C-alpha positions as protocol buffer text, in pm:
chain_id: "A"
residue {
  index: 1
  type: MET
  ca { x: 12684 y: 6584 z: -15701 }
}
residue {
  index: 2
  type: GLY
  ca { x: 12469 y: 6494 z: -15999 }
}
residue {
  index: 3
  type: ASN
  ca { x: 12502 y: 6847 z: -16139 }
}
residue {
  index: 4
  type: ARG
  ca { x: 12887 y: 6834 z: -16149 }
}
residue {
  index: 5
  type: HIS
  ca { x: 13038 y: 6822 z: -16490 }
}
residue {
  index: 6
  type: SER
  ca { x: 13395 y: 6723 z: -16565 }
}
residue {
  index: 7
  type: GLU
  ca { x: 13639 y: 6937 z: -16755 }
}
residue {
  index: 8
  type: SER
  ca { x: 13642 y: 6675 z: -17029 }
}
residue {
  index: 9
  type: SER
  ca { x: 13262 y: 6682 z: -17072 }
}
residue {
  index: 10
  type: ASN
  ca { x: 13260 y: 7060 z: -17093 }
}
residue {
  index: 11
  type: SER
  ca { x: 13573 y: 7098 z: -17305 }
}
residue {
  index: 12
  type: SER
  ca { x: 13374 y: 6954 z: -17596 }
}
residue {
  index: 13
  type: VAL
  ca { x: 13131 y: 7252 z: -17579 }
}
residue {
  index: 14
  type: VAL
  ca { x: 13415 y: 7512 z: -17572 }
}
residue {
  index: 15
  type: SER
  ca { x: 13541 y: 7617 z: -17914 }
}
residue {
  index: 16
  type: ASN
  ca { x: 13840 y: 7445 z: -18060 }
}
residue {
  index: 17
  type: ASN
  ca { x: 13937 y: 7782 z: -18205 }
}
residue {
  index: 18
  type: ILE
  ca { x: 14088 y: 7880 z: -17870 }
}
residue {
  index: 19
  type: LYS
  ca { x: 14405 y: 7717 z: -17743 }
}
residue {
  index: 20
  type: GLY
  ca { x: 14626 y: 7658 z: -17440 }
}
residue {
  index: 21
  type: ASP
  ca { x: 14573 y: 7870 z: -17127 }
}
residue {
  index: 22
  type: GLN
  ca { x: 14271 y: 8055 z: -17272 }
}
residue {
  index: 23
  type: LYS
  ca { x: 14097 y: 7725 z: -17345 }
}
residue {
  index: 24
  type: THR
  ca { x: 14171 y: 7594 z: -16997 }
}
residue {
  index: 25
  type: LEU
  ca { x: 14039 y: 7921 z: -16845 }
}
residue {
  index: 26
  type: ALA
  ca { x: 13725 y: 7898 z: -17067 }
}
residue {
  index: 27
  type: VAL
  ca { x: 13652 y: 7537 z: -16962 }
}
residue {
  index: 28
  type: ASN
  ca { x: 13705 y: 7634 z: -16594 }
}
residue {
  index: 29
  type: ILE
  ca { x: 13459 y: 7924 z: -16625 }
}
residue {
  index: 30
  type: VAL
  ca { x: 13200 y: 7698 z: -16799 }
}
residue {
  index: 31
  type: ASN
  ca { x: 13245 y: 7444 z: -16520 }
}
residue {
  index: 32
  type: ALA
  ca { x: 13201 y: 7702 z: -16253 }
}
residue {
  index: 33
  type: LEU
  ca { x: 12886 y: 7845 z: -16414 }
}
residue {
  index: 34
  type: VAL
  ca { x: 12734 y: 7501 z: -16452 }
}
residue {
  index: 35
  type: ASN
  ca { x: 12834 y: 7372 z: -16111 }
}
residue {
  index: 36
  type: ARG
  ca { x: 12724 y: 7682 z: -15920 }
}
residue {
  index: 37
  type: SER
  ca { x: 12388 y: 7716 z: -16100 }
}
residue {
  index: 38
  type: ASN
  ca { x: 12228 y: 7419 z: -15930 }
}
residue {
  index: 39
  type: GLY
  ca { x: 12132 y: 7279 z: -16273 }
}
residue {
  index: 40
  type: ASN
  ca { x: 11988 y: 7608 z: -16402 }
}
residue {
  index: 41
  type: ILE
  ca { x: 12266 y: 7668 z: -16659 }
}
residue {
  index: 42
  type: LYS
  ca { x: 12349 y: 7391 z: -16910 }
}
residue {
  index: 43
  type: PRO
  ca { x: 12705 y: 7350 z: -17043 }
}
residue {
  index: 44
  type: GLU
  ca { x: 12596 y: 7489 z: -17375 }
}
residue {
  index: 45
  type: GLN
  ca { x: 12447 y: 7792 z: -17219 }
}
residue {
  index: 46
  type: ALA
  ca { x: 12764 y: 7851 z: -17013 }
}
residue {
  index: 47
  type: SER
  ca { x: 12971 y: 7809 z: -17322 }
}
residue {
  index: 48
  type: ALA
  ca { x: 12765 y: 8084 z: -17501 }
}
residue {
  index: 49
  type: ILE
  ca { x: 12832 y: 8313 z: -17207 }
}
residue {
  index: 50
  type: VAL
  ca { x: 13200 y: 8240 z: -17212 }
}
residue {
  index: 51
  type: GLY
  ca { x: 13208 y: 8281 z: -17593 }
}
residue {
  index: 52
  type: HIS
  ca { x: 13070 y: 8630 z: -17550 }
}
residue {
  index: 53
  type: LEU
  ca { x: 13327 y: 8712 z: -17282 }
}
residue {
  index: 54
  type: ILE
  ca { x: 13602 y: 8586 z: -17514 }
}
residue {
  index: 55
  type: ALA
  ca { x: 13476 y: 8813 z: -17790 }
}
residue {
  index: 56
  type: GLU
  ca { x: 13453 y: 9113 z: -17548 }
}
residue {
  index: 57
  type: SER
  ca { x: 13782 y: 9080 z: -17358 }
}
residue {
  index: 58
  type: GLY
  ca { x: 13970 y: 8763 z: -17464 }
}
residue {
  index: 59
  type: LEU
  ca { x: 13903 y: 8651 z: -17101 }
}
residue {
  index: 60
  type: THR
  ca { x: 14133 y: 8929 z: -16973 }
}
residue {
  index: 61
  type: PRO
  ca { x: 13963 y: 9087 z: -16671 }
}
residue {
  index: 62
  type: SER
  ca { x: 14199 y: 9384 z: -16676 }
}
residue {
  index: 63
  type: LYS
  ca { x: 14126 y: 9476 z: -17036 }
}
residue {
  index: 64
  type: ILE
  ca { x: 14037 y: 9844 z: -17079 }
}
residue {
  index: 65
  type: ASN
  ca { x: 13891 y: 10005 z: -17393 }
}
residue {
  index: 66
  type: GLY
  ca { x: 13933 y: 10381 z: -17371 }
}
residue {
  index: 67
  type: ASN
  ca { x: 13680 y: 10460 z: -17642 }
}
residue {
  index: 68
  type: ASP
  ca { x: 13381 y: 10230 z: -17642 }
}
residue {
  index: 69
  type: LEU
  ca { x: 13105 y: 10439 z: -17801 }
}
residue {
  index: 70
  type: GLY
  ca { x: 13267 y: 10752 z: -17645 }
}
residue {
  index: 71
  type: ALA
  ca { x: 13318 y: 10608 z: -17295 }
}
residue {
  index: 72
  type: THR
  ca { x: 13569 y: 10386 z: -17113 }
}
residue {
  index: 73
  type: SER
  ca { x: 13477 y: 10020 z: -17076 }
}
residue {
  index: 74
  type: GLY
  ca { x: 13660 y: 9735 z: -16901 }
}
residue {
  index: 75
  type: GLY
  ca { x: 13652 y: 9397 z: -16745 }
}
residue {
  index: 76
  type: LEU
  ca { x: 13556 y: 9060 z: -16888 }
}
residue {
  index: 77
  type: GLY
  ca { x: 13234 y: 9190 z: -17038 }
}
residue {
  index: 78
  type: GLN
  ca { x: 13364 y: 9527 z: -17127 }
}
residue {
  index: 79
  type: TRP
  ca { x: 13106 y: 9710 z: -16915 }
}
residue {
  index: 80
  type: ARG
  ca { x: 13088 y: 10082 z: -16944 }
}
residue {
  index: 81
  type: GLY
  ca { x: 12928 y: 10376 z: -16771 }
}
residue {
  index: 82
  type: GLU
  ca { x: 12769 y: 10301 z: -16433 }
}
residue {
  index: 83
  type: ARG
  ca { x: 12827 y: 9930 z: -16472 }
}
residue {
  index: 84
  type: PHE
  ca { x: 13203 y: 9980 z: -16522 }
}
residue {
  index: 85
  type: THR
  ca { x: 13211 y: 10229 z: -16233 }
}
residue {
  index: 86
  type: LYS
  ca { x: 13046 y: 9975 z: -15998 }
}
residue {
  index: 87
  type: LEU
  ca { x: 13278 y: 9706 z: -16127 }
}
residue {
  index: 88
  type: LYS
  ca { x: 13585 y: 9901 z: -16027 }
}
């Protein structure tokens, strides 16, 4: 259990610019990435990943963009093309 990080330890690496439910979700995702990586992902790295997902979708998995460089994209990472097709 040495790799486990508490919500309080990872909440400090999640931006204070996000609030409420979105911040709770972001912290939970950071915790999941860190805890499931067997020590291969540090909290700061997981926070960078989550920050990117916030920028892409606002952490809304059902978000769809009908015109992302001429194609439809969707999901947390706003995947398009074959990646979006496989995601669906």
